MARKE-934644 format. One record per atom (N, C-alpha, C): residue number from 1; residue in three letters; atom name; x, y, z. Coordinates in Angstrom, 3 decimals, always signed. Each point is the difference from the previous one (the first is absolute). Layout:
<sites>
+-----+------+------+----------+----------+----------+
! pos ! code ! site !       px !       py !       pz !
+-----+------+------+----------+----------+----------+
! NUM !  ALA !   CA !        X !        Y !        Z !
...
+-----+------+------+----------+----------+----------+
</sites>
This chain:
<sites>
+-----+------+------+----------+----------+----------+
! pos ! code ! site !       px !       py !       pz !
+-----+------+------+----------+----------+----------+
!   1 !  UNK !    N !   +0.843 !   -1.178 !   +0.000 !
!   1 !  UNK !   CA !   -0.843 !   +1.178 !   +0.000 !
!   1 !  UNK !    C !   +0.893 !   +1.247 !   +0.000 !
!   2 !  UNK !    N !   -0.241 !   +0.877 !   -0.930 !
!   2 !  UNK !   CA !   +0.791 !   +1.218 !   -0.128 !
!   2 !  UNK !    C !   -0.570 !   +1.092 !   +0.909 !
!   3 !  UNK !    N !   +0.899 !   +0.771 !   +0.644 !
!   3 !  UNK !   CA !   -0.423 !   +1.099 !   +0.860 !
!   3 !  UNK !    C !   -0.429 !   +1.187 !   -0.833 !
!   4 !  UNK !    N !   -0.946 !   +0.747 !   +0.535 !
!   4 !  UNK !   CA !   -0.399 !   +1.235 !   -0.671 !
!   4 !  UNK !    C !   +1.103 !   +1.036 !   +0.173 !
!   5 !  UNK !    N !   -0.052 !   +1.027 !   -0.827 !
!   5 !  UNK !   CA !   +0.967 !   +1.089 !   +0.109 !
!   5 !  UNK !    C !   -0.049 !   +0.669 !   +1.361 !
!   6 !  UNK !    N !   -1.225 !   +0.145 !   +0.552 !
!   6 !  UNK !   CA !   -0.145 !   +0.626 !   +1.319 !
!   6 !  UNK !    C !   +0.714 !   -0.814 !   +1.067 !
!   7 !  UNK !    N !   -0.152 !   -1.311 !   -0.022 !
!   7 !  UNK !   CA !   +0.625 !   -0.847 !   +1.014 !
!   7 !  UNK !    C !   +1.518 !   +0.089 !   -0.107 !
!   8 !  UNK !    N !   +0.540 !   +0.000 !   -1.216 !
!   8 !  UNK !   CA !   +1.449 !   +0.123 !   -0.165 !
!   8 !  UNK !    C !   +0.497 !   +1.327 !   +0.560 !
!   9 !  UNK !    N !   -0.720 !   +1.084 !   -0.271 !
!   9 !  UNK !   CA !   +0.398 !   +1.317 !   +0.506 !
!   9 !  UNK !    C !   -0.051 !   +0.019 !   +1.518 !
!  10 !  UNK !    N !   -1.043 !   -0.569 !   +0.583 !
!  10 !  UNK !   CA !   -0.140 !   -0.034 !   +1.451 !
!  10 !  UNK !    C !   +1.149 !   -0.785 !   +0.621 !
!  11 !  UNK !    N !   +0.304 !   -1.146 !   -0.566 !
!  11 !  UNK !   CA !   +1.110 !   -0.793 !   +0.536 !
!  11 !  UNK !    C !   +1.312 !   +0.766 !   -0.092 !
!  12 !  UNK !    N !   +0.198 !   +0.706 !   -1.091 !
!  12 !  UNK !   CA !   +1.212 !   +0.803 !   -0.154 !
!  12 !  UNK !    C !   +0.044 !   +1.119 !   +1.041 !
!  13 !  UNK !    N !   -1.122 !   +0.688 !   +0.190 !
!  13 !  UNK !   CA !   -0.056 !   +1.106 !   +0.955 !
!  13 !  UNK !    C !   +0.241 !   -0.469 !   +1.427 !
!  14 !  UNK !    N !   -0.539 !   -1.152 !   +0.347 !
!  14 !  UNK !   CA !   +0.073 !   -0.466 !   +1.372 !
!  14 !  UNK !    C !   +1.025 !   -1.115 !   +0.197 !
!  15 !  UNK !    N !   +0.939 !   -0.117 !   -0.884 !
!  15 !  UNK !   CA !   +1.093 !   -0.945 !   +0.176 !
!  15 !  UNK !    C !   -0.386 !   -1.460 !   -0.156 !
!  16 !  UNK !    N !   -1.063 !   -0.270 !   -0.731 !
!  16 !  UNK !   CA !   -0.367 !   -1.375 !   -0.270 !
!  16 !  UNK !    C !   -0.795 !   -0.682 !   +1.089 !
!  17 !  UNK !    N !   -0.207 !   +0.639 !   +1.134 !
!  17 !  UNK !   CA !   -0.668 !   -0.650 !   +1.112 !
!  17 !  UNK !    C !   -1.463 !   +0.361 !   +0.144 !
!  18 !  UNK !    N !   -0.740 !   -0.080 !   -1.066 !
!  18 !  UNK !   CA !   -1.408 !   +0.390 !   +0.043 !
!  18 !  UNK !    C !   -0.871 !   -1.244 !   -0.067 !
!  19 !  UNK !    N !   -0.996 !   -0.066 !   +0.883 !
!  19 !  UNK !   CA !   -0.983 !   -1.067 !   -0.036 !
!  19 !  UNK !    C !   -1.372 !   +0.617 !   -0.167 !
!  20 !  UNK !    N !   -0.770 !   -0.580 !   -0.894 !
!  20 !  UNK !   CA !   -1.368 !   +0.463 !   -0.204 !
!  20 !  UNK !    C !   -0.916 !   -0.950 !   +0.754 !
!  21 !  UNK !    N !   -0.806 !   +0.551 !   +0.891 !
!  21 !  UNK !   CA !   -0.864 !   -0.800 !   +0.846 !
!  21 !  UNK !    C !   -1.442 !   +0.459 !   -0.183 !
!  22 !  UNK !    N !   -0.888 !   -0.946 !   -0.228 !
!  22 !  UNK !   CA !   -1.418 !   +0.332 !   -0.042 !
!  22 !  UNK !    C !   -0.542 !   -0.149 !   +1.415 !
!  23 !  UNK !    N !   -0.721 !   +1.024 !   +0.444 !
!  23 !  UNK !   CA !   -0.478 !   -0.001 !   +1.367 !
!  23 !  UNK !    C !   -1.325 !   +0.728 !   +0.062 !
!  24 !  UNK !    N !   -0.949 !   -0.573 !   +0.713 !
!  24 !  UNK !   CA !   -1.247 !   +0.700 !   +0.262 !
!  24 !  UNK !    C !   +0.054 !   +0.498 !   +1.423 !
!  25 !  UNK !    N !   -0.404 !   +1.232 !   +0.207 !
!  25 !  UNK !   CA !   -0.019 !   +0.565 !   +1.332 !
!  25 !  UNK !    C !   -1.100 !   +1.042 !   +0.103 !
!  26 !  UNK !    N !   -0.489 !   +0.141 !   +1.202 !
!  26 !  UNK !   CA !   -0.966 !   +1.060 !   +0.267 !
!  26 !  UNK !    C !   +0.706 !   +1.304 !   +0.330 !
!  27 !  UNK !    N !   +1.318 !   -0.045 !   +0.170 !
!  27 !  UNK !   CA !   +0.805 !   +1.168 !   +0.349 !
!  27 !  UNK !    C !   +1.151 !   +0.177 !   -1.005 !
!  28 !  UNK !    N !   -0.304 !   +0.320 !   -1.261 !
!  28 !  UNK !   CA !   +1.065 !   +0.054 !   -1.013 !
!  28 !  UNK !    C !   +1.065 !   +1.069 !   +0.293 !
!  29 !  UNK !    N !   -0.391 !   +1.125 !   +0.546 !
!  29 !  UNK !   CA !   +0.991 !   +1.045 !   +0.280 !
!  29 !  UNK !    C !   +0.987 !   -0.494 !   +1.045 !
!  30 !  UNK !    N !   -0.504 !   -0.606 !   +1.056 !
!  30 !  UNK !   CA !   +0.879 !   -0.531 !   +1.042 !
!  30 !  UNK !    C !   +0.920 !   -1.089 !   -0.555 !
!  31 !  UNK !    N !   -0.552 !   -0.885 !   -0.835 !
!  31 !  UNK !   CA !   +0.807 !   -1.070 !   -0.581 !
!  31 !  UNK !    C !   +1.115 !   +0.554 !   -0.894 !
!  32 !  UNK !    N !   -0.334 !   +0.994 !   -0.837 !
!  32 !  UNK !   CA !   +1.032 !   +0.610 !   -0.840 !
!  32 !  UNK !    C !   +1.036 !   +0.715 !   +0.865 !
!  33 !  UNK !    N !   -0.450 !   +0.694 !   +1.046 !
!  33 !  UNK !   CA !   +0.919 !   +0.716 !   +0.889 !
!  33 !  UNK !    C !   +0.989 !   -0.975 !   +0.652 !
!  34 !  UNK !    N !   -0.517 !   -1.069 !   +0.577 !
!  34 !  UNK !   CA !   +0.857 !   -0.996 !   +0.651 !
!  34 !  UNK !    C !   +0.968 !   -0.617 !   -1.009 !
!  35 !  UNK !    N !   -0.490 !   -0.290 !   -1.190 !
!  35 !  UNK !   CA !   +0.845 !   -0.556 !   -1.046 !
!  35 !  UNK !    C !   +1.123 !   +0.969 !   -0.374 !
!  36 !  UNK !    N !   -0.342 !   +1.279 !   -0.108 !
!  36 !  UNK !   CA !   +1.017 !   +1.010 !   -0.335 !
!  36 !  UNK !    C !   +1.026 !   +0.150 !   +1.119 !
!  37 !  UNK !    N !   -0.449 !   -0.003 !   +1.239 !
!  37 !  UNK !   CA !   +0.937 !   +0.079 !   +1.130 !
!  37 !  UNK !    C !   +0.944 !   -1.193 !   -0.043 !
!  38 !  UNK !    N !   -0.543 !   -1.190 !   -0.238 !
!  38 !  UNK !   CA !   +0.837 !   -1.199 !   -0.095 !
!  38 !  UNK !    C !   +1.032 !   +0.149 !   -1.109 !
!  39 !  UNK !    N !   -0.421 !   +0.524 !   -1.151 !
!  39 !  UNK !   CA !   +0.927 !   +0.154 !   -1.115 !
!  39 !  UNK !    C !   +1.091 !   +1.020 !   +0.330 !
!  40 !  UNK !    N !   -0.380 !   +1.098 !   +0.624 !
!  40 !  UNK !   CA !   +0.981 !   +1.016 !   +0.393 !
!  40 !  UNK !    C !   +1.036 !   -0.612 !   +0.942 !
!  41 !  UNK !    N !   -0.476 !   -0.755 !   +0.980 !
!  41 !  UNK !   CA !   +0.914 !   -0.609 !   +0.976 !
!  41 !  UNK !    C !   +0.856 !   -1.096 !   -0.642 !
!  42 !  UNK !    N !   -0.628 !   -0.895 !   -0.754 !
!  42 !  UNK !   CA !   +0.718 !   -1.134 !   -0.595 !
!  42 !  UNK !    C !   +1.040 !   +0.441 !   -1.017 !
!  43 !  UNK !    N !   -0.320 !   +1.054 !   -0.753 !
!  43 !  UNK !   CA !   +0.906 !   +0.442 !   -1.056 !
!  43 !  UNK !    C !   +0.883 !   +1.163 !   +0.432 !
!  44 !  UNK !    N !   -0.209 !   +0.495 !   +1.208 !
!  44 !  UNK !   CA !   +0.827 !   +1.089 !   +0.505 !
!  44 !  UNK !    C !   -0.167 !   +1.286 !   -0.804 !
!  45 !  UNK !    N !   -1.230 !   +0.283 !   -0.415 !
!  45 !  UNK !   CA !   -0.238 !   +1.208 !   -0.801 !
!  45 !  UNK !    C !   +0.131 !   +1.230 !   +0.892 !
!  46 !  UNK !    N !   +0.831 !   +0.949 !   -0.419 !
!  46 !  UNK !   CA !   +0.234 !   +1.187 !   +0.829 !
!  46 !  UNK !    C !   -0.139 !   +1.302 !   -0.770 !
!  47 !  UNK !    N !   -0.034 !   -0.054 !   -1.305 !
!  47 !  UNK !   CA !   -0.072 !   +1.215 !   -0.809 !
!  47 !  UNK !    C !   -1.375 !   +0.134 !   -0.644 !
!  48 !  UNK !    N !   -0.422 !   +1.235 !   -0.202 !
!  48 !  UNK !   CA !   -1.315 !   +0.258 !   -0.568 !
!  48 !  UNK !    C !   -0.151 !   -0.635 !   -1.382 !
!  49 !  UNK !    N !   +1.056 !   +0.031 !   -0.821 !
!  49 !  UNK !   CA !   -0.136 !   -0.598 !   -1.334 !
!  49 !  UNK !    C !   -0.218 !   -1.514 !   +0.095 !
!  50 !  UNK !    N !   +0.544 !   -0.639 !   +1.044 !
!  50 !  UNK !   CA !   -0.275 !   -1.430 !   +0.205 !
!  50 !  UNK !    C !   -1.466 !   -0.216 !   +0.364 !
!  51 !  UNK !    N !   -0.529 !   +0.899 !   +0.817 !
!  51 !  UNK !   CA !   -1.415 !   -0.088 !   +0.389 !
!  51 !  UNK !    C !   -0.901 !   +0.208 !   -1.218 !
!  52 !  UNK !    N !   +0.394 !   +0.927 !   -0.864 !
!  52 !  UNK !   CA !   -0.785 !   +0.245 !   -1.214 !
!  52 !  UNK !    C !   +0.040 !   -1.212 !   -0.927 !
!  53 !  UNK !    N !   +1.158 !   -0.666 !   -0.081 !
!  53 !  UNK !   CA !   +0.095 !   -1.231 !   -0.782 !
!  53 !  UNK !    C !   -0.915 !   -1.082 !   +0.581 !
!  54 !  UNK !    N !   -0.026 !   -0.095 !   +1.331 !
!  54 !  UNK !   CA !   -0.871 !   -0.960 !   +0.659 !
!  54 !  UNK !    C !   -1.463 !   +0.296 !   -0.342 !
!  55 !  UNK !    N !   -0.384 !   +1.271 !   +0.062 !
!  55 !  UNK !   CA !   -1.365 !   +0.397 !   -0.342 !
!  55 !  UNK !    C !   -0.324 !   -0.404 !   -1.438 !
!  56 !  UNK !    N !   +0.932 !   +0.244 !   -0.899 !
!  56 !  UNK !   CA !   -0.206 !   -0.372 !   -1.408 !
!  56 !  UNK !    C !   -0.229 !   -1.506 !   -0.138 !
!  57 !  UNK !    N !   +0.697 !   -0.781 !   +0.804 !
!  57 !  UNK !   CA !   -0.185 !   -1.449 !   -0.031 !
!  57 !  UNK !    C !   -1.396 !   -0.392 !   +0.455 !
!  58 !  UNK !    N !   -0.450 !   +0.602 !   +1.091 !
!  58 !  UNK !   CA !   -1.346 !   -0.314 !   +0.489 !
!  58 !  UNK !    C !   -1.054 !   +0.362 !   -1.043 !
!  59 !  UNK !    N !   +0.171 !   +1.130 !   -0.625 !
!  59 !  UNK !   CA !   -0.960 !   +0.431 !   -1.021 !
!  59 !  UNK !    C !   +0.049 !   -0.944 !   -1.203 !
!  60 !  UNK !    N !   +1.198 !   -0.368 !   -0.425 !
!  60 !  UNK !   CA !   +0.143 !   -0.868 !   -1.173 !
!  60 !  UNK !    C !   -0.563 !   -1.395 !   +0.248 !
!  61 !  UNK !    N !   +0.120 !   -0.484 !   +1.217 !
!  61 !  UNK !   CA !   -0.393 !   -1.373 !   +0.296 !
!  61 !  UNK !    C !   -1.460 !   -0.159 !   +0.414 !
!  62 !  UNK !    N !   -0.684 !   +1.108 !   +0.240 !
!  62 !  UNK !   CA !   -1.364 !   -0.079 !   +0.501 !
!  62 !  UNK !    C !   -0.985 !   +0.652 !   -0.952 !
!  63 !  UNK !    N !   -1.216 !   -0.503 !   +0.057 !
!  63 !  UNK !   CA !   -1.092 !   +0.512 !   -0.824 !
!  63 !  UNK !    C !   -0.273 !   +1.470 !   +0.327 !
!  64 !  UNK !    N !   -0.426 !   +0.762 !   -0.993 !
!  64 !  UNK !   CA !   -0.350 !   +1.404 !   +0.243 !
!  64 !  UNK !    C !   -1.043 !   +0.195 !   +1.104 !
!  65 !  UNK !    N !   -0.818 !   -1.010 !   +0.266 !
!  65 !  UNK !   CA !   -0.982 !   +0.169 !   +1.076 !
!  65 !  UNK !    C !   +0.662 !   +0.096 !   +1.375 !
!  66 !  UNK !    N !   +1.270 !   -0.407 !   +0.088 !
!  66 !  UNK !   CA !   +0.732 !   +0.068 !   +1.264 !
!  66 !  UNK !    C !   +0.911 !   +1.217 !   +0.094 !
!  67 !  UNK !    N !   +0.132 !   +0.761 !   -1.041 !
!  67 !  UNK !   CA !   +0.960 !   +1.104 !   -0.007 !
!  67 !  UNK !    C !   -0.283 !   +1.046 !   +1.072 !
!  68 !  UNK !    N !   -1.263 !   +0.273 !   +0.272 !
!  68 !  UNK !   CA !   -0.321 !   +0.961 !   +1.069 !
!  68 !  UNK !    C !   +0.487 !   -0.526 !   +1.352 !
!  69 !  UNK !    N !   -0.222 !   -1.284 !   +0.280 !
!  69 !  UNK !   CA !   +0.458 !   -0.592 !   +1.260 !
!  69 !  UNK !    C !   +1.515 !   +0.073 !   +0.106 !
!  70 !  UNK !    N !   +0.670 !   -0.257 !   -1.103 !
!  70 !  UNK !   CA !   +1.469 !   +0.062 !   -0.026 !
!  70 !  UNK !    C !   +0.461 !   +1.425 !   +0.266 !
!  71 !  UNK !    N !   -0.642 !   +0.965 !   -0.619 !
!  71 !  UNK !   CA !   +0.371 !   +1.408 !   +0.192 !
!  71 !  UNK !    C !   -0.173 !   +0.415 !   +1.455 !
!  72 !  UNK !    N !   -1.098 !   -0.373 !   +0.621 !
!  72 !  UNK !   CA !   -0.243 !   +0.363 !   +1.398 !
!  72 !  UNK !    C !   +1.028 !   -0.668 !   +0.907 !
!  73 !  UNK !    N !   +0.286 !   -1.282 !   -0.227 !
!  73 !  UNK !   CA !   +0.988 !   -0.714 !   +0.815 !
!  73 !  UNK !    C !   +1.386 !   +0.615 !   -0.164 !
!  74 !  UNK !    N !   +0.376 !   +0.315 !   -1.235 !
!  74 !  UNK !   CA !   +1.312 !   +0.589 !   -0.275 !
!  74 !  UNK !    C !   +0.121 !   +1.383 !   +0.658 !
!  75 !  UNK !    N !   -1.026 !   +0.808 !   -0.124 !
!  75 !  UNK !   CA !   +0.012 !   +1.336 !   +0.605 !
!  75 !  UNK !    C !   +0.137 !   -0.105 !   +1.514 !
!  76 !  UNK !    N !   -0.708 !   -0.937 !   +0.590 !
!  76 !  UNK !   CA !   +0.092 !   -0.221 !   +1.442 !
!  76 !  UNK !    C !   +1.406 !   -0.442 !   +0.399 !
!  77 !  UNK !    N !   +0.579 !   -0.909 !   -0.770 !
!  77 !  UNK !   CA !   +1.353 !   -0.469 !   +0.283 !
!  77 !  UNK !    C !   +1.008 !   +1.142 !   -0.059 !
!  78 !  UNK !    N !   -0.043 !   +0.779 !   -1.044 !
!  78 !  UNK !   CA !   +0.933 !   +1.134 !   -0.141 !
!  78 !  UNK !    C !   -0.195 !   +0.979 !   +1.140 !
!  79 !  UNK !    N !   -1.241 !   +0.282 !   +0.356 !
!  79 !  UNK !   CA !   -0.283 !   +0.909 !   +1.103 !
!  79 !  UNK !    C !   +0.599 !   -0.523 !   +1.313 !
!  80 !  UNK !    N !   -0.183 !   -1.288 !   +0.262 !
!  80 !  UNK !   CA !   +0.566 !   -0.576 !   +1.218 !
!  80 !  UNK !    C !   +1.529 !   +0.062 !   -0.013 !
!  81 !  UNK !    N !   +0.595 !   -0.295 !   -1.133 !
!  81 !  UNK !   CA !   +1.468 !   +0.032 !   -0.086 !
!  81 !  UNK !    C !   +0.553 !   +1.402 !   +0.208 !
!  82 !  UNK !    N !   -0.704 !   +0.990 !   -0.539 !
!  82 !  UNK !   CA !   +0.465 !   +1.392 !   +0.141 !
!  82 !  UNK !    C !   -0.123 !   +0.518 !   +1.428 !
!  83 !  UNK !    N !   -0.890 !   -0.596 !   +0.783 !
!  83 !  UNK !   CA !   -0.213 !   +0.465 !   +1.365 !
!  83 !  UNK !    C !   +0.702 !   -0.869 !   +1.050 !
!  84 !  UNK !    N !   +0.794 !   -0.950 !   -0.463 !
!  84 !  UNK !   CA !   +0.750 !   -0.836 !   +0.943 !
!  84 !  UNK !    C !   +1.206 !   +0.765 !   +0.539 !
!  85 !  UNK !    N !   +0.291 !   -0.190 !   +1.272 !
!  85 !  UNK !   CA !   +1.220 !   +0.635 !   +0.521 !
!  85 !  UNK !    C !   +1.244 !   -0.653 !   -0.593 !
!  86 !  UNK !    N !   +1.010 !   +0.773 !   -0.188 !
!  86 !  UNK !   CA !   +1.246 !   -0.502 !   -0.603 !
!  86 !  UNK !    C !   +0.880 !   -0.604 !   +1.060 !
+-----+------+------+----------+----------+----------+
</sites>
């Protein structure tokens, strides 16, 4: 099975360690937020451009019906990171 162009780009952006998981939840924003926090921690993302690449991956890998949930989770994550003590 050949990968789509989007999947190849996502793997390149995130160093090849991307898994696509189908999940049903009543709390999609929370699930995306937790997933993003895990990715930030696991991959050691520290720069804004890395976070933007991560966001691009979530958008590329998920249906447009989830993009609003992804945007809210990402905005919340960035807000929390900016308000953390150094």
